[in-house]
C-alpha positions as CSV (number, residue, x, y, z in Angstrom):
1,M,106.7,131.7,30.4
2,D,105.0,128.3,29.4
3,I,104.3,127.6,25.9
4,C,102.2,125.0,25.6
5,N,100.5,123.2,22.5
6,S,97.9,120.6,24.0
7,V,94.6,121.1,25.6
8,A,96.0,118.9,28.2
9,E,99.0,121.1,29.0
10,I,97.4,124.3,29.2
11,R,94.7,123.0,31.4
12,K,97.8,121.6,33.3
13,T,99.3,124.7,33.6
14,V,95.8,126.7,34.8
15,A,95.7,123.8,37.4
16,R,98.7,124.7,38.9
17,Y,97.8,128.5,38.7
18,R,94.3,127.7,40.7
19,A,96.0,125.4,43.4
20,A,98.1,128.0,44.4
21,G,95.1,130.1,44.9
22,E,95.8,132.4,42.0
23,T,93.7,133.9,39.6
24,V,93.7,133.6,35.7
25,G,93.1,136.8,33.5
26,L,92.5,135.2,29.6
27,V,93.7,137.3,26.3
28,T,92.9,135.4,23.1
29,T,94.8,137.0,19.7
30,M,95.5,135.7,16.3
31,G,98.9,136.8,16.7
32,A,100.5,140.1,14.8
33,L,100.5,141.5,18.0
34,H,100.6,145.2,18.3
35,A,100.4,147.5,21.5
36,G,96.7,147.0,21.4
37,H,97.1,143.4,22.0
38,L,99.8,144.5,24.9
39,A,97.3,146.6,26.3
40,L,95.1,143.9,27.0
41,M,97.4,141.9,28.7
42,K,98.5,144.8,31.2
43,A,94.4,145.3,32.1
44,A,94.9,141.3,32.8
45,R,97.9,141.9,34.8
46,Q,96.1,144.3,36.8
47,N,93.7,142.6,38.1
48,H,94.8,138.9,38.3
49,D,97.7,136.9,39.8
50,R,98.4,135.0,36.4
51,V,98.0,136.2,32.6
52,V,97.3,133.6,29.8
53,A,97.3,134.2,26.3
54,T,96.4,132.4,22.9
55,I,97.7,132.6,19.5
56,F,95.4,131.0,16.9
57,V,94.6,132.0,13.7
58,N,91.1,131.0,13.7
59,P,89.8,129.9,10.0
60,T,85.8,129.8,10.7
61,Q,86.2,133.8,11.1
62,F,87.6,134.1,8.1
63,G,84.9,134.6,4.7
64,E,87.4,134.6,1.8
65,V,90.5,131.9,1.9
66,A,92.4,134.4,0.1
67,D,92.0,136.8,3.8
68,L,93.2,133.9,5.9
69,A,96.2,133.2,3.5
70,H,97.3,137.0,3.8
71,Y,96.9,136.9,7.9
72,P,100.7,138.3,8.8
73,S,102.4,135.3,11.5
74,D,105.4,135.7,13.2
75,D,105.2,133.4,16.3
76,A,108.9,133.9,17.5
77,R,108.2,138.0,17.4
78,D,104.8,137.4,19.4
79,I,106.4,135.3,22.2
80,S,109.4,137.8,22.1
81,L,106.3,140.5,23.5
82,L,104.6,138.0,25.6
83,K,107.5,137.7,27.5
84,G,108.5,141.4,27.9
85,E,105.0,141.9,29.4
86,Q,105.6,138.9,31.5
87,V,102.6,136.4,30.6
88,D,102.6,133.3,32.7
89,A,101.4,131.3,29.6
90,L,100.4,130.5,25.8
91,F,98.2,128.2,24.1
92,L,99.7,127.9,20.7
93,P,97.6,125.1,19.0
94,E,97.1,123.7,16.1
95,V,94.0,123.9,13.7
96,D,93.2,120.2,14.6
97,T,93.5,120.9,18.2
98,I,90.8,123.3,18.4
99,Y,88.8,122.0,15.4
100,P,89.1,118.0,15.8
101,P,88.7,115.9,12.9
102,G,84.9,115.3,12.4
103,D,84.0,118.3,14.7
104,E,80.4,119.9,13.8
105,T,79.3,122.0,16.7
106,I,79.3,125.6,16.0
107,V,78.1,128.5,18.3
108,E,76.1,131.7,17.6
109,T,74.6,134.6,18.9
110,T,71.7,134.4,16.2
111,E,70.6,137.9,16.1
112,L,74.0,139.7,17.0
113,A,76.2,137.9,14.9
114,N,74.0,138.6,11.9
115,A,73.4,142.4,12.3
116,L,75.7,145.5,11.4
117,H,78.7,144.5,10.5
118,G,77.9,140.6,10.3
119,K,76.2,141.5,6.9
120,V,79.3,142.6,5.6
121,R,81.1,139.7,7.1
122,P,78.7,136.7,7.3
123,G,79.5,134.2,9.1
124,H,82.4,135.9,10.7
125,F,81.1,136.2,13.9
126,R,79.5,132.8,14.3
127,G,83.0,131.6,13.9
128,V,84.6,134.4,16.4
129,A,82.1,133.0,19.0
130,T,82.8,129.4,18.3
131,V,86.3,129.7,18.9
132,V,85.9,132.1,22.0
133,A,83.8,129.6,23.6
134,R,86.1,126.4,23.1
135,L,89.2,128.9,24.4
136,F,86.7,129.7,27.5
137,N,86.6,126.0,28.0
138,I,89.7,125.3,27.6
139,A,92.0,127.6,29.6
140,L,88.8,128.1,32.2
141,P,89.8,131.9,33.3
142,D,88.5,134.2,35.8
143,A,88.0,136.6,33.3
144,A,88.9,137.5,29.5
145,Y,89.6,141.0,28.0
146,F,88.9,142.2,24.8
147,G,89.5,145.6,22.3
148,E,86.1,147.9,22.6
149,K,87.7,148.7,18.6
150,D,85.9,145.3,17.7
151,Y,82.4,146.8,19.1
152,Q,80.4,144.2,17.9
153,Q,82.5,141.3,18.5
154,L,82.6,142.3,22.5
155,Q,78.9,142.3,22.7
156,V,78.8,139.0,20.7
157,I,81.2,137.5,23.2
158,R,79.2,138.9,26.5
159,R,76.0,137.6,25.1
160,M,77.5,134.4,24.2
161,A,79.2,133.8,27.8
162,H,76.2,135.0,29.7
163,D,73.6,132.3,27.7
164,L,76.2,129.8,27.9
165,H,76.8,130.6,31.9
166,F,80.5,130.8,31.5
167,P,81.8,131.2,35.0
168,L,83.7,133.9,33.8
169,E,83.7,138.0,33.2
170,V,84.4,139.7,30.2
171,H,86.0,143.0,30.3
172,G,86.3,145.4,27.3
173,V,89.7,147.6,27.0
174,P,89.8,150.8,25.5
175,T,91.1,151.1,21.8
176,V,94.6,152.0,21.1
177,R,95.4,154.2,18.6
178,E,98.5,154.6,15.9
179,A,99.8,158.9,16.6
180,D,97.8,159.8,14.0
181,G,94.3,158.4,15.5
182,L,94.0,154.9,13.3
183,A,93.2,152.2,15.3
184,M,95.6,149.7,15.8
185,S,95.0,146.5,14.1
186,S,96.9,143.4,12.6
187,R,95.1,144.6,9.2
188,N,97.0,147.6,9.1
189,V,100.4,146.1,8.1
190,R,98.5,145.3,4.4
191,L,97.7,148.8,3.9
192,G,100.1,150.5,0.9
193,P,101.2,154.2,1.6
194,Q,98.2,156.2,0.5
195,D,95.8,153.8,2.0
196,R,97.6,154.1,5.4
197,R,97.4,157.5,5.0
198,A,93.7,157.6,3.7
199,A,92.6,155.4,6.6
200,V,92.8,158.2,9.6
201,I,89.5,159.2,7.6
202,L,87.6,156.9,9.9
203,N,88.6,158.4,13.0
204,Q,88.4,161.6,12.3
205,A,85.0,161.8,11.2
206,L,84.9,159.8,14.5
207,D,86.0,162.9,16.2
208,E,83.7,165.0,14.5
209,A,80.6,163.0,15.4
210,E,81.5,163.0,18.7
211,Q,81.6,166.6,19.1
212,L,78.1,166.8,16.7
213,A,76.7,164.6,19.1
214,K,76.7,167.2,22.1
215,T,74.7,169.9,19.7
216,G,71.3,168.3,19.8
217,I,71.5,166.9,16.3
218,S,69.3,163.2,15.3
219,V,70.6,160.3,14.5
220,E,69.7,160.6,11.1
221,D,71.7,163.8,10.4
222,L,74.7,162.6,12.2
223,G,74.5,159.6,10.1
224,T,74.3,161.4,7.0
225,A,77.6,164.0,8.6
226,L,79.6,160.6,8.8
227,R,78.7,159.3,5.6
228,T,79.5,163.0,4.0
229,R,82.5,163.1,5.6
230,I,83.9,160.0,5.0
231,K,83.2,160.2,1.3
232,T,85.2,163.1,1.0
233,E,88.5,160.4,0.8
234,P,88.6,158.6,-2.6
235,R,90.4,156.0,-1.2
236,A,87.5,155.0,1.3
237,I,85.1,152.7,0.4
238,L,82.4,152.6,2.7
239,R,80.7,149.6,3.7
240,A,78.5,150.4,6.9
241,V,77.7,153.6,9.3
242,D,75.7,151.9,11.8
243,I,74.6,154.1,15.2
244,V,73.2,151.7,17.5
245,E,72.2,151.5,21.4
246,A,75.2,150.9,23.6
247,Q,75.2,147.2,24.5
248,T,72.1,145.9,22.8
249,L,73.4,147.1,19.3
250,S,69.6,147.9,18.1
251,P,69.3,150.6,15.8
252,A,68.9,154.4,17.3
253,R,66.7,157.1,16.0
254,G,65.4,160.4,16.8
255,P,67.0,162.9,18.9
256,I,70.4,161.8,20.4
257,E,69.6,161.6,24.6
258,R,71.6,159.0,26.0
259,T,75.1,157.2,25.2
260,L,75.2,155.7,21.5
261,A,77.6,153.2,19.9
262,I,79.0,154.3,16.0
263,M,80.6,151.4,14.4
264,L,82.2,151.9,10.9
265,S,83.5,149.7,8.2
266,A,85.1,150.5,5.0
267,E,87.5,149.1,2.7
268,F,91.0,150.9,1.9
269,G,92.5,148.8,-1.1
270,S,91.6,145.5,-0.3
271,V,91.7,146.0,3.5
272,L,88.3,146.1,5.4
273,L,88.9,148.2,8.4
274,I,86.5,149.1,11.5
275,D,86.5,151.6,13.9
276,Q,83.8,152.5,16.7
277,R,83.3,155.8,19.1
278,E,80.8,155.5,22.4
279,V,79.1,159.2,21.8
280,S,76.8,161.0,24.1
281,P,74.7,164.6,24.5
């Protein structure tokens, strides 16, 4: 596996692949890799000759300095996992490589970034769109792969790629879960034992909502049922329950007559977790 630290190195590596007529799939990560990330690598491998991964803990998407400081990092472990997945190249830049001194350019999807979870985490999706746009421009892949767990993030990136005319496809990959149903996330390692056990309430609530959606229930009543279920777990501090139109993320109302997306966010101790599910009548 080629490990590249500079823009010139990763571009030279990708150019070599393209000169051989090979296609390139990109997976962007912040490290602390788990099975969910590896599922993205597998999806990219199925569709492309070469897989390029990035590890970069992006400071602009963290609202609190403490959250950034506590983000887990173990490059040696992550590199070993990537080699195990036969990833062809890793882009592992420093902050100054992505955000050079004097940098002042941002990328923002003005509506998608400031709705729903964007209200809980102001500025988060602006940071995501900015760094992903830069990574797309640096790596120049044929396609990029993102987890569906971060449902709003996926739609933000799709909109950004469309609006900026990036010549690539953005693919969503189904959420990978722990044995008890908790959506895999790098944040899970920060949960204490009690909060870790409590966090499964999100998946349990989504399971129940998926069944309720088939009963003719309204969006409003489904939202009430979700809030009531999550509040049965005293360690969960509910931040948001959003039921929206799939893809556009506009608020859904009335009877459930089409596929909708449910997006949840809740705090367990000091850790904010999100989960999602598409539901159909």
